[in-house]
C-alpha positions as a printed Julia matrix, in Angstrom:
125×3 Matrix{Float64}:
  33.8    15.78   -3.6
  35.74   13.55   -4.98
  33.8    11.24   -8.57
  33.77    8.39   -6.28
  32.05   10.04   -3.31
  29.18   11.87   -5.76
  28.21    8.66   -7.41
  27.67    6.72   -4.04
  25.85   10.07   -3.19
  23.58    9.91   -6.82
  22.59    6.44   -5.98
  21.14    6.52   -2.2
  19.28    9.4    -3.24
  18.2     6.9    -6.3
  17.21    4.17   -3.78
  20.05    2.22   -3.74
  21.28   -0.23   -1.68
  24.83    1.49   -1.01
  25.05    2.79    2.7
  23.5     1.37    5.79
  20.06    2.97    4.71
  19.8     1.59    1.05
  16.86   -0.01    1.43
  14.66    2.58    3.42
  13.68    3.79   -0.82
  12.23    0.89   -1.48
   9.86   -1.88    0.1
   8.56   -5.37   -1.76
   5.2    -5.62   -1.61
   1.62   -7.61   -2.71
  -0.98   -6.02   -4.02
  -4.43   -7.5    -3.93
  -7.52   -6.87   -5.9
 -11.09   -6.66   -4.95
 -13.46   -9.04   -6.02
 -16.26   -7.11   -4.74
 -15.38   -3.51   -4.37
 -14.12   -3.15   -8.27
 -11.02   -0.64   -8.98
  -9.87   -1.26   -5.45
  -6.17   -2.63   -4.65
  -4.91   -3.43   -1.28
  -1.03   -3.42   -0.98
   1.06   -5.46    1.71
   4.37   -5.49    2.3
   5.85   -8.73    1.39
   6.53  -10.64    4.78
   3.5    -9.35    6.43
   1.19  -10.63    3.47
  -2.59   -9.72    4.82
  -1.67  -10.15    9.02
  -1.91   -6.41    9.38
  -5.3    -5.51    8.01
  -7.61   -4.83    9.78
 -10.58   -7.58    9.95
 -13.28   -5.21    9.24
 -11.26   -3.76    6.06
 -10.76   -7.62    4.92
 -14.61   -8.34    5.08
 -15.51   -5.21    3.29
 -13.45   -6.23    0.33
 -14.35   -9.24    0.08
 -12.59  -11.81   -1.39
  -8.91  -10.68   -2.48
  -6.66  -12.2    -6.03
  -3.12  -11.34   -5.59
  -2.57   -9.16   -8.75
   1.25   -8.99   -8.49
   4.44   -8.0    -6.42
   6.66   -4.99   -6.46
   9.62   -3.43   -5.52
   8.29   -0.14   -4.89
  11.23    2.38   -5.31
  10.7     6.39   -4.59
  12.03    7.08   -7.75
   9.58    5.57   -9.51
   5.84    6.03   -9.88
   2.76    4.37   -9.7
  -0.89    5.29  -12.1
  -3.05    5.97   -9.33
  -1.1     6.57   -6.74
   1.83    8.95   -4.74
   4.48    5.93   -4.19
   5.89    8.13   -0.94
   2.16    7.67    0.87
   1.42    3.7    -0.58
   5.62    3.62    1.36
   5.04    5.16    4.06
   1.64    3.31    4.36
   3.48   -0.03    3.96
   6.25    0.99    7.01
   3.82    2.82    9.09
   0.72    0.17    8.7
   1.78   -2.62    7.03
  -0.9    -1.8     4.58
  -2.21    0.72    1.76
  -5.6     0.78    0.35
  -5.93    2.62   -2.89
  -9.51    2.33   -4.54
 -10.79    4.73   -7.56
 -11.22    8.09   -7.51
 -14.37    9.04   -6.46
 -15.57    6.28   -4.21
 -12.89    6.22   -1.48
 -15.0     9.03    1.01
 -17.89    6.85    0.06
 -16.4     3.67    1.25
 -14.71    5.2     3.81
 -18.11    6.57    5.11
 -19.24    2.43    5.07
 -16.27    1.38    6.73
 -17.04    4.29    9.86
 -20.39    3.0    10.24
 -19.12   -0.22   10.15
 -16.56    0.43   13.02
 -19.19    2.6    14.63
 -22.17    0.06   14.54
 -20.76   -3.84   14.04
 -24.59   -5.83   13.24
 -24.75   -3.21   10.09
 -22.35   -5.49    8.27
 -24.65   -6.96    5.95
 -26.17   -3.95    5.14
 -23.76   -3.24    3.39
 -22.18   -5.79    1.89
């Protein structure tokens, strides 16, 4: 393998922009902090914003404050989430919800209850 070919492959493996799929390893996103659910962060794609996020989830999170914009790359790490999981969720669903450790199960249970019984909304807030 030539030096030039080897360098090109290394660049692609690290999320470089060379080649037709160079952006497959990168995702531009916005991160929002929930004012109601302490430690909850909602990642969305930069181009779609909050549009793909289900209304029930938005109502459960309450007011959201934009915390930052990021360029996610699979070669980097996030402090409290697996970057490949986040990137896959952004590509597949348009959003990713990061909850603090130990709170995800109770939050998911309350969301499930809200979906099953929308009139229970006030009880869960």
